[in-house]
Every structure is written in structure tokens, then in C-alpha cells.
KOLDRENLUM-296885 format. One record per residue: residue in three letters; x, y, z of N, C-alpha, C, O, CB in turn. Coordinates in steps of 0.1 Angstrom, whole numbers, plus 2048, in hexadecimal, padded with zeros to 3 digits. Glycine has a CB too. Example, Ala and Ser with C-alpha at 12.3 -4.5 7.8 and 13.67 -1.06 7.14 Angstrom:
% KOLDRENLUM-296885
ALA8847C784E87B7D384E8847DF84E88E7DF8558717D385A;SER8807EA8478897F584788180084F88680B85088D7FA839;
//
This chain:
% KOLDRENLUM-296885
UNK9CC9787DA9D797E7E39DD9897DC9E09947E29E19737E6;UNK9DF9877CF9E69927C79DD99E7C69E19A97C79E998D7B9;UNK9CF99B7C59C69A67C49C69AE7D29C59BA7D19B89A17C1;UNK9C59A77DD9C59AD7EA9D19B67EC9D19C17F29C39A37F5;UNK9DD9B07E89E99B87EA9E99C57E29EE9CF7E69F59AF7E6;UNK9E39C37D69E39CF7CE9D99D97D39DC9E57D39DE9CC7C0;UNK9CE9D47D99C49DE7DE9C99E47EB9C69F07ED9B79D77E1;UNK9D09DD7F49D49E28019E39E78019E89EB80B9D39D880B;UNK9E99E77F59F79EB7F59F99FA7F59F0A017F89FE9E57E8;UNKA069FE7F3A09A0C7F3A02A137E8A02A0E7DDA18A0E7F3;UNK9FDA1F7EB9F6A277E1A00A2D7D7A0BA307DB9EDA327E7;UNK9FCA2D7CBA05A337C1A06A427C39FDA497C79FFA317B2;UNKA13A477C2A15A557C4A17A5C7B7A1BA577ADA22A577CD;UNKA13A697B7A14A717ABA1FA7C7ADA21A807B9A07A777A7;UNKA25A817A3A2FA8B7A4A28A987A9A1DA9B7A5A36A8E796;UNKA2FA9F7B2A2AAAB7B8A28AB57ADA30AB67A3A33AB17C3;UNKA1DABD7AEA1BAC77A4A21AD47A8A20AD97B3A0BAC97A2;UNKA29ADA79EA2FAE77A1A27AF279BA22AF2790A3DAE779A;UNKA24AFC7A4A1CB087A0A25B12799A2FB1679FA15B0E7AC;UNKA22B1678DA2AB1F785A22B2B780A16B2A77EA31B1777A;UNKA2AB3677EA25B41777A29B40769A35B3E766A2AB4F77E;UNKA20B40760A24B40751A26B4E74DA1DB5674DA18B39749;UNKA32B51749A36B5E745A38B5F736A40B57730A43B6374C;UNKA30B6872FA31B6A721A34B7971EA30B82725A24B6571A;UNKA3CB7B713A40B88710A42B8A701A47B816FAA4DB8C717;UNKA3EB956FBA42B996EEA45BA86EFA3FBB06F6A36B976E3;UNKA4FBAC6E7A54BBA6E7A4EBC26DBA4DBCE6DCA63BBB6E8;UNKA4CBBB6D0A47BC26C4A3DBBA6BDA3BBAE6BFA53BC46BA;UNKA35BC06B4A2BBBA6ABA32BB06A2A2CBA569FA23BC46A3;UNKA3FBB369EA46BAA695A48B9C69CA47B92695A54BB0691;UNKA4BB9C6A9A4DB8F6B0A40B876AFA41B7B6AEA51B926BE;UNKA35B8E6B0A28B866B0A26B7F6A3A1FB756A2A1DB906B3;UNKA2CB85698A2BB7F68BA35B74689A35B6D67FA2CB89680;UNKA3FB72692A4AB69690A48B5D699A52B5669CA57B70693;UNKA3CB5A69EA3AB4E6A5A3CB4F6B4A3BB456BBA43B446A1;UNKA3EB5B6B9A3FB5C6C8A34B656CDA36B6D6D7A4DB626CC;UNKA28B656C7A1DB6D6CCA19B696DAA1DB5E6DEA11B6C6C2;UNKA12B716E0A0EB6E6EEA05B616EEA07B596F7A06B7A6F4;UNK9FCB606E59F4B546E49FCB476E29F9B3D6E89E9B556DA;UNKA06B486D9A0EB3D6D6A16B396E2A18B2D6E5A17B406CA;UNKA1BB426E9A23B3F6F5A1AB39700A1EB2F706A29B4C6FB;UNKA0EB3E702A05B3970CA01B2A709A01B227129F8B4170C;UNK9FFB276FC9FBB1A6F8A07B106FAA05B056FF9F7B196E9;UNKA13B156F7A1FB0C6F9A21B09708A24AFE70CA2BB136F3;UNKA1FB13710A21B1271FA16B09725A19B0172EA21B1F726;UNKA0AB0A7209FFB02725A02AF3722A00AEA72A9F2B0671F;UNKA07AF0716A09AE3712A15ADD71AA15AD171EA0DAE2702;UNKA1FAE571CA2BAE0724A27ADD732A2BAD3738A36AEB723;UNKA1FAE6738A1AAE4746A12AD7748A14AD1752A12AF074A;UNKA0AAD473EA02AC873FA0BABB73EA07AB17439F8AC7734;UNKA16ABC738A1FAB1737A28AAF743A2CAA3746A28AB272A;UNKA2BAB974AA35AB9754A30ABC762A38AC276AA41AC2751;UNKA24AB9765A1EABB772A20AC9778A24ACB783A25AB177C;UNKA1CAD376FA1DAE1773A0FAE6774A07AE476BA26AE976A;UNKA0DAEE77EA00AF577FA02B0477DA09B0B7859F9AF378D;UNK9FDB097729FEB1776F9F4B1F7789E8B1E7759FCB1A760;UNK9F9B267819F1B2E78A9ECB3B7849E2B417889F8B30798;UNK9F5B4077B9F1B4D7759FAB4F768A06B4B7689F3B5977E;UNK9F4B5575E9FCB587529FFB677539F5B6F7539F4B54745;UNKA0BB6B753A0FB79754A14B7D747A1DB77741A1AB7B760;UNKA10B89742A13B8E735A1AB9B735A16BA473DA06B8F72D;UNKA25B9C72DA2BBA972BA2BBAB71CA32BA4714A3ABA9730;UNKA22BB4718A21BB7709A28BC4706A26BCE70EA12BB8705;UNKA30BC56FCA37BD16F8A42BD4701A46BE0702A2DBDC6F8;UNKA48BCA708A53BCC712A5FBC570DA5FBBA708A4FBC7720;UNKA6BBCD70DA77BC7709A7EBBF714A7CBC1720A81BD3705;UNKA86BB5710A8DBAD719A9BBB371DAA2BAD725A90B9F713;UNKA9DBBF718AAABC571CAAABCA72BAB5BCC730AACBD2713;UNKA9FBCB731A9EBCF73FA94BC5746A8BBC0740A99BDD740;UNKA97BC4753A8EBBB75BA82BC4761A79BBF768A96BB5767;UNKA83BD175EA78BDA763A6CBD975BA69BE2752A7EBE9764;UNKA64BCE75DA58BCC755A4DBC975FA4FBC1768A5ABC174B;UNKA41BCF75DA36BCD766A32BBE768A30BBA773A2ABD5762;UNKA31BB775DA2DBA975EA38BA0765A34B9876EA2BBA3750;UNKA44BA3762A4FB9B769A4FB9E777A52B96780A5CB9E762;UNKA4DBAB77BA4DBAF789A42BA7790A44BA379CA4BBBE78A;UNKA37BA678AA2CB9F791A2FB90792A2DB8A79DA1FBA0788;UNKA35B8A788A39B7C789A43B7A794A42B7079BA3FB7777B;UNKA4DB83795A57B8179FA51B837ADA56B7C7B7A63B8C79D;UNKA47B8C7AEA41B8E7BBA39B817BFA39B7D7CBA37B997BA;UNKA33B7A7B5A2CB6E7B8A35B637BDA32B5B7C6A24B697AC;UNKA41B637B8A4BB597BCA50B5C7CAA52B537D3A57B597B3;UNKA52B697CDA57B6E7DAA4DB6B7E5A51B687F0A5BB7C7D9;UNKA40B6C7E2A36B6A7ECA31B5C7EDA28B597F5A2AB737E9;UNKA36B537E5A33B457E6A26B427DFA21B377E0A31B417F4;UNKA21B4B7D6A14B487CFA17B3F7C3A0EB397BDA0EB557CA;UNKA24B3D7C0A28B347B5A36B2F7B9A3EB357C0A29B3B7A7;UNKA39B237B3A46B1C7B6A50B1E7ACA5CB1C7AEA44B0E7B9;UNKA4CB237A0A55B25795A50B2D78AA44B3178AA5AB17790;UNKA58B30780A55B38775A57B30768A61B29767A5DB45774;UNKA4DB3075FA4EB28753A4EB32747A45B3A746A42B1F752;UNKA57B3073EA58B38732A5AB2F726A5FB24727A64B43733;UNKA57B3471AA59B2C70EA68B2C70AA6DB22704A51B31702;UNKA6FB3770DA7DB3870AA83B42713A7DB4B717A7FB3C6FB;UNKA90B40716A97B4971FA96B5871BA96B61723AA5B45722;UNKA97B5A70EA97B68709A89B6F70CA89B7B70AA9AB696FB;UNKA7FB6770FA72B6E713A74B74721A6EB7E725A67B63713;UNKA7DB6E729A80B73736A8AB7E736A88B8973BA85B6873F;UNKA96B7C72FAA0B8672EAAAB82723AACB77720AA8B8873B;UNKAB0B8C71DABAB8A713AC8B8E719AD2B8E712AB7B92706;UNKAC8B93725AD4B9772CADAB8D735AD3B8773DAD1BA4734;UNKAE7B8A732AEEB8073AAEFB84749AEDB7D752AFCB7D735;UNKAF1B9174AAF2B97758AE5B9675FAE5B9276BAF7BA6757;UNKADAB99759ACDB9875FAC9B8A762AC4B8776DAC2B9E756;UNKACDB81759ACAB7275CAD2B6E768ACDB66770ACEB6A750;UNKADEB72769AE6B6F775AE0B74782AE0B6D78CAF5B74773;UNKADBB80781AD4B8678DAC8B7E791AC5B7C79DAD1B9478B;UNKAC0B79787AB4B72789AB8B6478FAB1B5F798AACB7077D;UNKAC3B5E78AAC7B5178FACBB5279EAC8B497A6AD2B4B787;UNKAD2B5D7A1AD7B5E7AFACCB647B8ACDB627C4AE3B687AF;UNKAC2B6A7B2AB7B6F7BAAABB667BBAABB5D7C2AB3B7C7B4;UNKAA0B6A7B4A94B627B6A95B537B2A8EB4B7B8A89B687AD;UNKA9DB507A8A9EB427A4AA8B3A7ACAABB2E7A9AA2B41795;UNKAADB407B7AB5B387C0AACB2F7C8AB0B257CDABDB427CA;UNKA9FB337CAA96B2B7D1A8AB267C8A86B1B7C9A90B337DC;UNKA86B2F7BFA7BB2B7B6A80B247AAA8CB257A6A72B377B2;UNKA78B1C7A3A7CB15797A7AB1E78AA72B2678AA73B08795;UNKA83B1B781A82B22774A81B17769A89B0E769A8EB2B771;UNKA77B17761A75B0D757A73B14749A6CB1D747A68B0575A;UNKA7BB0F73FA7AB14732A78B09728A7FAFF728A87B1C72E;UNKA6EB0B720A6AB00717A74AFD70CA78AF270AA5CB03710;UNKA78B08705A81B066F9A8FB006FDA94AF76F7A83B136F2;UNKA95B05708AA2B0170DAA1AF4715AABAEF71AAA9B0C714;UNKA95AF0718A93AE4721A9AAE672EAA1ADD733A98AD771A;UNKA98AF1734A9EAF4741A93AF374CA88AF874BAA4B03741;UNKA97AEC757A8EAEA762A97AEA76EA9DADF772A86ADC761;UNKA98AF5775AA1AF6781A9CAEF78DAA2AF1798AA4B05784;UNKA91AE878CA8DADF798A97AD479AA97ACE7A4A7FADA795;UNKA9FAD178FAA9AC6790AB7ACC790AB9AD778BAA7ABC785;UNKAC1AC5795ACFAC9794AD3ACB786ADBAD4783AD8ABF79C;UNKACFAC177DAD2AC276FACDACF769AD4AD5760ACDAB6768;UNKAC1AD276CABBADF766AC3AEB76BAC5AF4763AADAE076B;UNKAC7AEB777ACFAF777CADCAF7776AE2B02773AD0AF678C;UNKAE2AEB773AEFAEB76CAEEAF075EAF6AF875AAF4ADD76C;UNKAE4AEC757AE2AF1749AE0B00749AE6B07740AD5AEA743;UNKAD8B05752AD6B14752AE3B1B755AE6B2574EACCB1775D;UNKAEBB1775EAF7B1D761B01B1C756B09B25753AFEB1776E;UNKB01B1174FB0AB0F743B06B19738B0EB20732B09B0173E;UNKAF9B1A736AF4B2472CAF8B3272FAFCB39726AE5B2372A;UNKAF7B3573CAFAB43740B09B4573EB0DB5073AAF6B4574F;UNKB11B3B741B20B3C740B24B3E732B2DB4672EB27B30746;UNKB1EB36729B21B3671BB1DB44715B24B4A70DB1AB2B713;UNKB12B49719B0DB56714B17B61719B1AB6A711AFFB59719;UNKB1BB60725B25B6A72BB32B69723B38B73720B27B6773A;UNKB37B5D720B43B5B718B41B6170BB4AB68706B47B4C717;UNKB36B5F704B34B646F7B34B746F7B3AB7A6EEB26B5F6F1;UNKB2DB79701B2DB88703B3BB8E705B3EB986FEB24B8C70E;UNKB43B8770DB50B8C710B59B8A704B62B93701B56B8571C;UNKB57B7F6FCB5FB7D6F0B5CB886E6B66B8D6DFB5DB6F6EB;UNKB50B8B6E4B4CB956DAB52BA36DFB57BAA6D6B3DB976DA;UNKB52BA56ECB58BB26F1B67BB26EEB6CBBD6EBB55BB3700;UNKB6EBA76F0B7CBA76EEB7FBA96DFB88BB06DBB82B996F2;UNKB77BA26D6B7ABA46C8B77BB26C3B7FBB86BBB71B9A6C0;UNKB6DBB86C9B6ABC66C6B75BCF6CAB79BD96C3B5DBCB6CC;UNKB7ABCD6D7B85BD56DCB91BD46D3B98BDE6D1B88BD16EA;UNKB95BC86CFBA1BC66C7B9FBCD6B9BA8BD46B4BA3BB76C4;UNKB93BCC6B4B90BD36A7B91BE26A8B97BE96A0B82BCF6A2;UNKB8CBE76B3B8DBF66B6B9BBFA6B7B9FC056B2B84BFA6C2;UNKBA3BF36BFBB1BF66C1BB8BF66B3BC1BFF6B0BB8BEC6CA;UNKBB5BEC6ABBBCBEC69EBB8BF8695BC0BFE68EBB8BDF696;UNKBABBFC696BA6C0768EBADC14693BB1C1C68BB97C09690;UNKBAEC166A0BB5C216A5BC4C226A1BC9C2C69EBB3C226B5;UNKBCAC166A2BD8C1569EBDAC18690BE5C1D68CBDEC076A2;UNKBD0C15688BD1C18679BCCC26676BCCC2A66ABC8C0E672;UNKBC9C2E680BC5C3C67EBB7C3D67ABB3C47674BCDC42673;UNKBAEC3367CBA0C33679B98C39685B9BC35690B9BC26674;UNKB8FC41682B86C4768CB7BC3D690B74C38687B80C54688;UNKB7AC3A69DB71C306A1B64C366A8B5CC2E6ADB77C266AB;UNKB62C436A7B56C496ACB58C4E6BAB62C4B6C1B4BC3F6AB;UNKB4FC566BEB4FC5C6CBB59C686CCB5DC6D6C2B53C526D6;UNKB5DC6B6D8B66C766DAB74C726D6B79C676D9B66C7B6E9;UNKB7BC7B6CFB88C796CBB91C776D7B92C816DFB8EC846C1;UNKB99C6C6D8BA1C6A6E4BACC746E6BB1C796DCBA6C5C6E5;UNKBB0C766F2BBCC7F6F5BC8C796EEBCBC6D6EEBBEC81704;UNKBCFC826E7BDBC7E6E0BD9C7D6D1BE2C7B6C9BE0C716E5;UNKBCCC7F6CDBC9C7E6BFBC0C8A6BABB9C906C3BC2C716BC;UNKBC0C8C6ADBB6C966A7BB0C8F69BBB6C86696BBDCA36A4;UNKBA5C94697B9EC8E68BBA0C9767FB9ECA367FB8FC8D68E;UNKBA5C91674BA8C98668B9BC9A660B91C94664BB2C9065F;UNKB9BCA2656B90CA464DB8BC97646B7FC95643B92CAF643;UNKB94C8E644B91C8163EB8CC77648B89C6B644B9DC7C637;UNKB8AC7B654B84C7165EB8FC68664B8BC5E66AB79C6A658;UNKB9BC6B663BA6C63668BABC69675BABC75677BB1C6165E;UNKBB0C6167EBB7C6568ABC5C69687BCCC61681BB5C5B695;UNKBCAC7468DBD8C7868BBDDC7C699BD6C836A1BD9C84681;UNKBE9C7869CBF0C7A6A8BF2C896AABF5C906A1BFDC736AA;UNKBF0C8E6B7BF4C9B6BBC01C9A6C3C01C946CEBE8CA26C3;UNKC0BCA06BDC19C9E6C3C19CA26D2C1EC9A6DAC23CA66BC;UNKC14CAE6D6C15CB26E4C0DCA96EDC12CA56F8C0FCC06E5;UNKC01CA46E9BF9C9B6F1BFFC8D6F2BFFC876FCBEBC9B6EC;UNKC05C896E7C0CC7C6E7C18C7C6F1C1BC726F7C11C786D9;UNKC1FC886F1C2AC896FBC25C88709C2CC82712C31C966F9;UNKC19C8E70CC13C8D719C0FC7F71DC11C7A728C07C9671A;UNKC0AC77713C07C69715C13C61718C13C59721C00C64708;UNKC1EC64711C2AC5C713C30C5F721C34C56728C35C60708;UNKC2FC6C725C33C70732C2BC6973DC30C65747C33C7F734;UNKC1EC6973BC15C63745C18C54746C18C4E751C06C64741;UNKC1BC4D73BC1EC3F73CC2BC3D743C2CC3374BC1FC3972E;UNKC35C45741C42C44748C40C46757C46C3F75FC4CC4D743;UNKC37C4F75BC35C51769C2EC46770C30C4277BC2DC5E76B;UNKC25C40768C1DC3476DC27C2876FC26C21779C12C30764;UNKC30C27765C3AC1C766C43C1E772C49C14777C42C1B759;UNKC45C2A776C4DC2D781C46C2B78FC4CC2B799C52C3C781;UNKC39C2778EC32C2379AC29C2E79FC23C2B7AAC3BC1F7A4;UNKC27C39799C1EC4479EC10C4079CC0CC39792C21C51797;UNKC07C447A5BF9C417A4BF3C4A799BFAC53795BF2C437B2;UNKBE7C47795BE0C5078BBDFC5E790BE2C67788BD2C4A788;UNKBDBC6079CBDAC6E7A1BE7C757A2BE8C8179EBD4C6D7AF;UNKBF2C6E7A5BFFC747A6C05C77798C0CC81796C09C6B7AE;UNKC01C6F78FC05C72781BFFC7E77CC05C87776C02C66777;UNKBF2C8077FBEBC8C77BBF1C98781BF2CA377ABDCC8B77F;UNKBF4C9778EBFBCA3795C08CA678FC0CCB278DBFCCA07A4;UNKC10C9C78CC1DC9D786C1CCA4778C24CAD775C25C90785;UNKC13CA0770C11CA6763C0DCB4764C12CBD75CC06C9E75B;UNKC05CB776DC01CC576FC0CCCE773C0ECD976FBF5CC677A;UNKC15CC877CC21CD0780C2BCD3774C32CDC775C29CC878B;UNKC2ACCA76AC32CCC75EC2CCD4754C31CD6749C36CBE759;UNKC1FCD9757C18CE174DC10CD9743C0DCDF739C22CEA747;UNKC0ECCD746C06CC473DBF8CC3742BF6CBE74DC0DCB673B;UNKBEFCC773ABE1CC773FBD8CC1734BDBCBE729BDCCD6742;UNKBCCCBE739BC1CB9730BBDCC3726BC2CCF727BB5CB4738;UNKBB5CC071CBB1CC9711BAACD5717BAACE0710BA9CC2707;UNKBA3CD3722B9CCDF728BA4CE8730BA0CF1736B90CDA730;UNKBB2CE5730BBBCED738BBCCE9747BC4CF074EBB7CFB737;UNKBB5CDF74BBB5CDC759BBECCF75BBC2CC9752BA7CD975E;UNKBC0CCC768BC8CC076BBC0CB4767BB4CB3768BCBCC077A;UNKBC7CAA763BC1C9D75EBBAC9676ABBFC97776BCBC94758;UNKBAFC90768BA9C87772BB0C7A772BB6C76767B99C8676F;UNKBB0C7377DBB6C6577DBB1C5C772BB9C5476CBB4C5F78A;UNKBA4C5D76FB9FC54765BA4C57757BA6C4E74FB8FC55765;UNKBA7C64755BADC68748BBBC62747BBFC5E73CBADC77746;UNKBC2C62752BD0C5D752BCFC4E74FBD7C48747BD7C5F760;UNKBC5C47755BC3C39753BC0C36744BC5C2C73FBB7C3375C;UNKBB8C3E73EBB4C3C730BC0C3E727BC2C3671DBA9C4672C;UNKBC8C48729BD3C4B720BDFC41722BE8C4071ABD8C59722;UNKBE0C3B72EBEBC32730BE7C2372FBEFC1A731BF1C3473E;UNKBDBC2072BBD6C1272ABDDC0B71FBDBBFF71DBC7C11728;
//
């Protein structure tokens, strides 16, 4: 009886196979020597696919391509395969093989990976599940926070350097001149214009109206012309 029940019972089901594009990338010969060669990535992806019911429909390669931009021939082909339904997801060894840009990752999450799956071996990301999508979004948020925190620290450091009379590079800002020793020194006349612009802004005038008012008072930019609104914004920030 037990044998008949087993023979005529419900058939065992297997997990559905997800068709993926295996995407591999190296930007320099040095990377190939540091364990992220194309062959090493291919082997890692093949092993991962065999463990997690993935069918690699094609291996797409970008050799000598930087992750700073999404404009890569191999990546474009992989995205096209996802868009046309030739694959259900993209498989990478690590997210930085796909992109190093938080902004670009955000665009990919909102774009092609809103429907297609993204799987990363190193970070153990699999957006076929809610948990995988959560991990990806957390990583993106943390990366964005880190980027903004670095920007804030840099901005504070630059402000301190300028306040200390240190030259921070680029064009010398209005209100200052550069000494022979490489230090910033205030220009009295320009500092007076900055102070006047700030007082007009505090009085409620728009940037454009401040520029017009300064011109009426004979206060002009270094080229002798009326200030642009953006210049007023920079000097009154």
C-alpha cells in the first residue's frame, strides 16, 4: 500500500530555473593579476549557477572597460537581453563588476532590475526574493550615505582652509587674491561688495535684483560686467 501510494502520489517538484546573463568585466591588466581575471570570474559564476538553479544563457564580457560609466558594449548587450526577455536576470561576481557608482546603481535598480533579477556572488544578493531586494537597497543607501559624508567632510575642510587663508585650488574666488606665498588675501573693495550683496539678500531681494542693485551702485564683476545671479549666490552662500 505504501509502495502504491508512493508510485501514484504527487510528483516531486523542482525549483524553477532562472535564465541569467553572466556578466564579467576587467578594466586593467593589473586587475587580472589580482584574482578578478575574466577566467576567474567565469569559473566563479559557473559554480554559483550550478548551486542555485541558474541557467547561464550567455557569458557577456567587457574587457578594458571602466565601471565609472554604464556606456559599455558588453553591458549594453546584457541589458538588451533582459529587455527582450532572452534572460531573466544578470549574474555578477561582485557589484563593482557592474558599477562603482551609487547613482548608476540606483538607476539600474529603478530601471532594468525593477523587473529582472540581479544576483551577486560576493555580496550574496539575489533580488528574486524580498530579502535580496532589501539587502541591495540597504547597500545602495549605505554607499550613498558614505559618499555624502565624505562630501560634507571635504566641504568643511575646504571652508576651514579658505578661512585660514589657504589656497584650495581652482579659480581664486571673488573677494580674494592670491599672494606670492600661495595664501589667500582679502580684497577690500570686493569684500565690501560681498557684504553689500549679503545685506540685500537679507532684505529679501532675489539674486537677479541684487545683481541689478549692485550694478546701479557701480559694483561690477571682475570683467566689468553686471554680476550673474549664480555669482551672487556663490558670494552670499
